[in-house]
C-alpha positions in Angstrom: -1.0 -7.4 21.8 2.4 -6.8 20.5 3.1 -10.3 20.4 0.0 -11.0 18.3 0.7 -7.8 16.1 4.3 -9.4 15.2 2.8 -12.8 14.9 0.3 -11.4 12.1 3.2 -9.5 10.4 5.4 -12.8 10.2 2.1 -14.6 8.9 1.6 -11.7 6.2 5.1 -12.1 5.0 5.3 -15.9 4.8 2.1 -15.8 3.0 3.6 -13.1 0.6 6.7 -15.2 -0.1 4.7 -18.2 -0.9 2.0 -16.1 -3.1 5.3 -14.8 -5.0 6.7 -18.6 -5.4 3.1 -19.5 -6.9 3.1 -16.6 -9.3 6.5 -17.7 -10.3 5.5 -21.2 -10.8 2.8 -20.1 -13.0 5.0 -17.8 -15.1 7.2 -20.6 -15.8 4.2 -22.9 -16.8 2.9 -20.1 -19.0 6.3 -19.7 -20.5 6.4 -23.3 -21.4 3.1 -23.5 -22.8 4.0 -20.6 -25.3 7.2 -22.7 -26.2 4.8 -25.4 -27.3 2.4 -23.3 -29.0 5.1 -21.6 -31.0 6.9 -25.1 -31.7 3.6 -26.8 -33.0 2.9 -23.7 -35.2 6.2 -23.8 -36.7 6.0 -27.5 -37.1 2.6 -27.1 -38.7 3.4 -24.1 -41.3 6.6 -26.0 -42.2 4.9 -29.2 -43.0 3.0 -27.7 -45.7 6.3 -26.3 -47.4 8.1 -27.6 -49.8 11.5 -27.1 -47.6 10.4 -27.5 -43.9 13.8 -27.1 -42.3 14.3 -23.4 -44.5 10.9 -22.4 -43.4 11.5 -23.4 -39.8 14.8 -21.3 -39.6 13.0 -18.4 -41.6 10.3 -18.6 -39.1 12.8 -18.9 -35.8 14.9 -16.1 -37.0 11.7 -13.7 -37.6 10.4 -14.9 -33.9 13.9 -14.0 -32.3 14.0 -10.6 -34.4 10.8 -9.6 -33.3 10.9 -10.9 -29.6 14.5 -9.9 -28.6 14.4 -6.3 -29.1 11.1 -6.3 -26.8 12.8 -8.4 -24.4 15.6 -6.1 -24.3 13.6 -2.6 -24.0 11.1 -3.9 -21.8 11.9 -7.2 -19.5 15.1 -6.8 -18.9 15.1 -3.0 -17.5 12.0 -4.3 -15.4 14.2 -7.1 -13.9 17.5 -5.2 -13.7 15.9 -2.0 -12.0 13.3 -4.0 -10.0 10.6 -2.0 -11.7 8.2 -5.0 -10.9 8.0 -3.8 -7.3 6.0 -0.5 -8.5 5.1 -1.5 -12.0 7.4 0.8 -13.6 10.9 1.4 -14.3 12.3 4.6 -12.9 14.7 5.4 -15.5 11.9 5.4 -18.3 9.9 7.4 -16.1 12.7 10.1 -15.8 13.5 10.0 -19.6 10.0 10.4 -20.3 9.7 13.2 -17.9 12.6 15.0 -19.1 11.1 15.0 -22.5 8.2 16.4 -21.0 9.9 19.3 -19.5 11.6 20.5 -22.8 8.4 20.8 -24.8 6.1 23.7 -22.7 5.4 24.6 -19.3 1.6 22.6 -19.1 4.4 19.4 -19.7 6.8 20.7 -16.8 4.0 20.7 -14.6 3.1 17.0 -15.6 6.7 16.4 -14.7 6.3 17.6 -11.3 2.9 15.6 -10.8 5.0 12.6 -11.9 7.8 13.2 -9.7 5.3 13.5 -6.5 3.8 10.3 -7.5 7.0 8.8 -7.7 7.9 10.1 -4.3 4.5 8.8 -2.8 5.3 5.3 -4.3 8.8 5.2 -2.8 7.8 6.6 0.4 4.9 3.8 0.7 7.5 1.1 -0.3 9.6 2.0 2.5 7.0 1.7 5.2 
């Protein structure tokens, strides 16, 4: 029975790895699809203007100014701190919890609840 259990766990790990790779591949495909949509939209808007190159440049700068800060604030910390494992970034939770405790006693209780939930998630991930 120990061998059967071990084999089942190994199959589960292999299937999990396969699923993660499929999800990554789908993510890349969706990224390329978004890029194609943005490109087509910029071309369509620029084609009706008197100076298409200027309009394309302005729209590109606008998109970069809009997307880069959001990427740096949300996506980058999620990747660097492996927040994708739990669905949140621990340092952001800690910052939010610290701000809560500075407000009032009820917020301090909420902070303790958040810490308990975080400890439970960590314990489950290590099991």
